[in-house]
N, C-alpha and C positions, 0 to 999 in steps of 0.2 A: 724374220721376213715372211711375207705371206706366200702360200703355195701358188696363188694366182700370179704373183710377180715372177716367181721361178718358172712357171709355165710359159709366161710371155717371153722371157729371155730365151728359153729353150726354143720356142717357136720362131723367134726372129733369127736365132743362130742357124737353125736348119734352113730357113728361107734364104739366108745369105750363103748357104752351101759351106758352112764352117763346122769343123769338128770342135770339141771342147779345147783340144790342143791349139787349133787354129785361132779360136777366139781369144785364148790366153795370150798367144803371141801378138795378135793384132791390137789387143787392148793394153799390152805391157803389164799384164797381171800374171800371177802364178796359176798353174793348172789347178792346184788345190783350191784357190780362191774361186775359180770358175765352177768347179765341182760343188763347192760349198753353196754358191749362189743357186745353182740349179737343183740343189737338194732342199732349198727353202731356209738356209741358214741366215743369220743376221749379218748384214754387210753395211758399210758406210755409204753415204750419198756420193762420196768421191769415187768409190768403186762402181756404183751404178752409172755415174756420168761417164766413166772410162769405157764401160761396156756399151753405152749408148753411142759414143763416138765410133767405137769399132764396128758397131752394127749399122751405123749411118741412120739412126732414128733419134727423135727427141727423147730426152730422159723421161718426160711425162708419158710417152707412149708405152713405157714398160710397166706402168702402174696398173693395178687391177682393184676393183671394188670387192671387198670381202668383209665378213663380220670381224670386228676387232677381237683381239685376244683379251681374255679377262685380266684386269689389273687389281685383283683383290689382294690385300695385304695390309700390314700395320702402317707402312709408309703412306700408302694411298689413302687410308682412312685419316691419318694425321693431316695430310695435305688438305683433304676435303673439309675437315673441321676447322683448320686454320684459316680457310678462306670463307667461312660461313658468314661473317659479318660483312665482308666485302660483297659477297653475293647478294645479301639482303639489301644493301644500300644501292647496288648497281642494277639488280634485276629483281624488283619486288614482284609478288604475285599479281596477276592481272585478272580483274573480274569483268562483269558486264559493262560497267560504266567508267571505272578508273582503277589504276594500280593501287594495291593495298600497301602503300608506302608507310614506313614508320615515320611518325611526325618529326620533322626537323625544324630548327629555328632558322628563319631566313637570314642569310648572311648578306651584308652589303657587297655588291660586285667587286669593289676595290679590295675588301677583306678576303674574298674568295681568291682573287688574283694573287694577293700576297701569300696566301696559303699554298697556291700552286707553285709560286716561285720558291718558297721554302721547301716544298716537297720535291721539286726538281733538283734542288741543290743536294738534298738527301739522296736522291736517286743517283746523281753523278758521283757521290761519295760511296756508292755501293751499300748504303744503309737501308737495305730493303725492308727489314722489319719495321723501321721507323716510318717508311713510306706506306707500308700496309696499314699501320695504325692510324695514319693521318688521313688517308683517302676516304674512308666511310663518312666521316663528319663533313668533309669537303663536298662529297656527292650529295649528302642530305641537305646541307645548307644552301647549296647552289640550286638544287631542285625546288626547295621551298621558296627561294627568291624568285625563280621564274614563275611559280604558281601564284605568288601574292602581289608582285609588283606590276605596274602597268606602264604603258607608253614607252618613253625613252629609257626609263629605268629598267623596264622588263627586257628591252633590247640589250642593255648592258649586262643584265643578269644572264641572258642567253649566251652572250659571248664569254662571260666568265665561266659558265657551266661547260661550254665547249672546251675551254682550256683545262678545266678539271677532268673532263672525260679523256682528253688527249693524254694527260699525265697517267691516268688510270690505264688506258690502252697500252701505253708504252711500257709501264711497269708489268702489266699482266703478260705482255708478249715476252718480256725478258725472263720471267719466271715460268713461262710455258703453260699458262692457263689460256689457251688460244680462243676458246669459244667466248669466254667473258671478255677477252681483249677485243674480239671482233665487235661485240655488242657496243662496247665503249667507243671504239673508233668510228663505227658507223653512225652512232648518235652524235658524236662530236662533229663529223663532217656535215651531217644534216643541219645541225644548229648553225654552223659557220656559214653554210650556203644560205639559210633562211635570213641571216643577218647581213648578207652581202660581204662577208669576210673571206674573200677568195684566197688570200694568202694563208689564212688559218686553215681553210678547207684543204688546200694543197698540202699543207703540213700534215694534216690527217691522212691524206693519200700516201705520203711518204711512209707514215707508220703502218698503214694498211698494206703497202707493198712489202714491207719487212715481215709482217705477220704472214702474208700469203707465201712468201719465200720460205719461211720456217715450216710451213705446212706442206712444202713441196708442190705448191700450186703455181708452177713456173709460168705457164701460159698466161694465167690471169694476172700474175704479178707484173709480167712484162707489158701486157696490153694496157692495164690500168695506169701504170707509170708513164708509158709512152704517150697515151692519149692525153693525160693530164699535163705532161711536159709540153705537148703541142698546144694545149688550151691556154697555158700561161706563159708561153715563150716570150721573154722580155726583149725589148730593144736594148742591146747591150750598152750602147752609148748613153742611155738614159736610165737604165735599171738601177734600183737601189741594191745595196749589198745583200739585204735579206731576200730580195726577189731572185738574185743570181744564185744565192745559196740553196734555196728550195728547189729551183729549176735544176741545178747541178745534182742535188740529191736524188731527184726523180730519175735522172739519167743513170745514176749509180744503181738504182733499183732495176732499171731496164737491163743494164749490163750484167748484174749479178744473176738475174733470172735467166737471161738468154744464155749466159755461159754455162750455167748448170743444166740447161735444157738442150745443150749441143747445138746452139744457134750462133756459131762463131762470128759470122758477118755482122749480125745485129749487135752482138756484144762489143765488137771492135768499134762500130759506129758510135754506140752509146758511150764507150770510154773516151772517144775523141770529143764528144759533146760535153762530157763532164770535165774533161781537161780544159775545154774552151771556157766553161763557166769558172773553173778554178783560176785560170790565167787572168780572166777579166777581174776577178776579186783581188788577186795579187797576194793575199794572205788568208789565213783561216778566219772564218767569220763565226763568232760565238755569242752574239748579242741576244740573249734570251729576254723576253719571249718572242721577239721578232723572228727568231730562228731557233728551233728546238734542239739542235745538235751543233756540231762543228763541220764546216765544209770549206774547202779551199784547195790550193795546189797540193798540199801534203796529203790530204784525205784522198784526192783523186789518184795520187801515186800509190798510196797504201792499198787501195782497192785494185789497182792494176797489178800490184805484186800478189794480191790474193788470187787473181786469175792464174798466175804462174803456179801457185800452190795447187789449184784445182786441176791443172793439167799435168801435175807431177814434175814440173821443172824445178826441182829442189835447189840446184845450184843457181838458177836464175833468181830464186827467192833470196838466197843468201847474198848474191852479188848486189841486189838492189835494196836490200832491207835497211841499210844504214847509209845509203848514198843519195845524192841529189836532193830532192825536196824532203827526204826522210833523214837526212844527215843532221847531227847535232848543230852544225854551223847554220844550216838552213832554218832550223827551228827559231833562231833568234830573229830572222827577218820575215819568215813566212808564218810563224806561230806553230803551236803544237797541235797534234791530233787530240780529239776528245778522248777521255779516259777509256771509253768502250772501244773506240776505233784503234787506239794504241794497243790495248790489251789483245784485241783480235789479231792485230798485225803480229804481235810477238808470239801468239800461238802458231801462226803460220811459220814463223822462224823456228820455233821449237819442233814443229812437225818436219820441217826440212832437215833439221839436224838429225833427228832420230832416223829418218829415211836414209840418210847417208852414213849411219852408224856412229854418229858423234853423240853418244848417250849423255856424257857429262855436260856438253853444251846445251842439249835439250833440257836437262835437269836445271841448269842455271837459269834458263828462261822461265821454267815453271816455278822455281823458288822465288824469283823476282816478282812474278805475277802474284804468288800467294802473299808476299810481303806487302804489296801495294793494293791488291784487289782480292782479298781472301774470300769474301762473300761471292763476288762475281765468278770466280773460277770454278766454284762447285756447281754452278748452273750451266757449265759449258761441256757438252758432250765431246767436243774436240779435245779438250784437256784430258778427258778420260781416255780417248783414243790414243793420244800421244803417250800417256802413261802406260796403257796396255801394251803398246808397241815396244816400249822400253823393256817391260817385263818379259815380253815374248821373245825378243831378239837378243837380249844381253846374255853373253856367255859366262861372264864372271859373276861372282857373288854380288848381290844387291848391296848398295851402300845404305847407311842409316837414313840418309835423305830420301832415297828412292822408296824405302819401306814406309817412311812417314808420309810421303806424298801420295803413295798408293792408298794408304789408309784414309787420308784426308779426302781423296776423290772418290773413295768407295770402289776402288779397282782391285779385284782379287788377283793374286799372283799365281 
């Protein structure tokens, strides 16, 4: 954690007239955690959110601008080299008159869209290496199509390229290459707007909101999603399922950002709006490419349970984790969560278990996730935090499963 962040927390604590012991009690954290924070140690976003609530400030108010820490090492170099082709295809050098793009063969818009659909299926199956290999050619062929076609065909090519860029931005956000993801999403939104594809542009805003959320840009994520939700608010009695789904997802972004930013009233309102959209749909909507994820009553409930996890209501998480719209019985009538939303929900459950001392139950959740989403789980800091908490708090000897999971996630015991 940065020293500027530590200084800010100390300053807000003193302004509130609190000692370290007082802040620990008010935030329901240990004194050692508060001391670690003020000494510049690494802490989770959940901890920072708890401190912000106790200090009655937004989480974003705690952040400070500082020079980043160096990230030099073999892993960083390997990641940079592994993304070289993607970077060349997405962000070519720019000269005085035109980008110095590598020549690509123009693809028919329909072929590009088929490639995007295939790539999205690979993404949903957590086959990230396959997605990474497919995207550069999609980007080049769609760029060449926009440059060479004219009239209506060029408009179709621009729409197809917007889809290719949305997939690129979604993938890059998932694997945490945020600057490249921003470039892809911003360009996708621009192309969708230029071709009057409002629904597609709003889908890009959903992705942008997720990206901003992952960058801890809570104010911007909330404002962007809230404004866009207002801009596209449908008349529920006439809205298509895809329109309701995108509108509901935007409210999920508002709620997630506001909750993490200690804006409880805004988050509660956004959750109610998302629930309204989910109720109007009646079941999970998953018709790609009209909608790029899954949204419905089960998704709205899963994200409400995520709120309980964020405020440390671990028993509440477990009480609602498999109940109501999230119950196996409800899945038959309402539909299932998307793989990513389901996996994230089960990480909340695992975190609740370990916080309550149920190590084996937490391990069962992690093992199940590794069996069904092996690639996905290694990209999740929350999975590493859960595993680290197990290693830190377990009194007895670690089981073989615990040792293997720790090694798989790269968590040192």
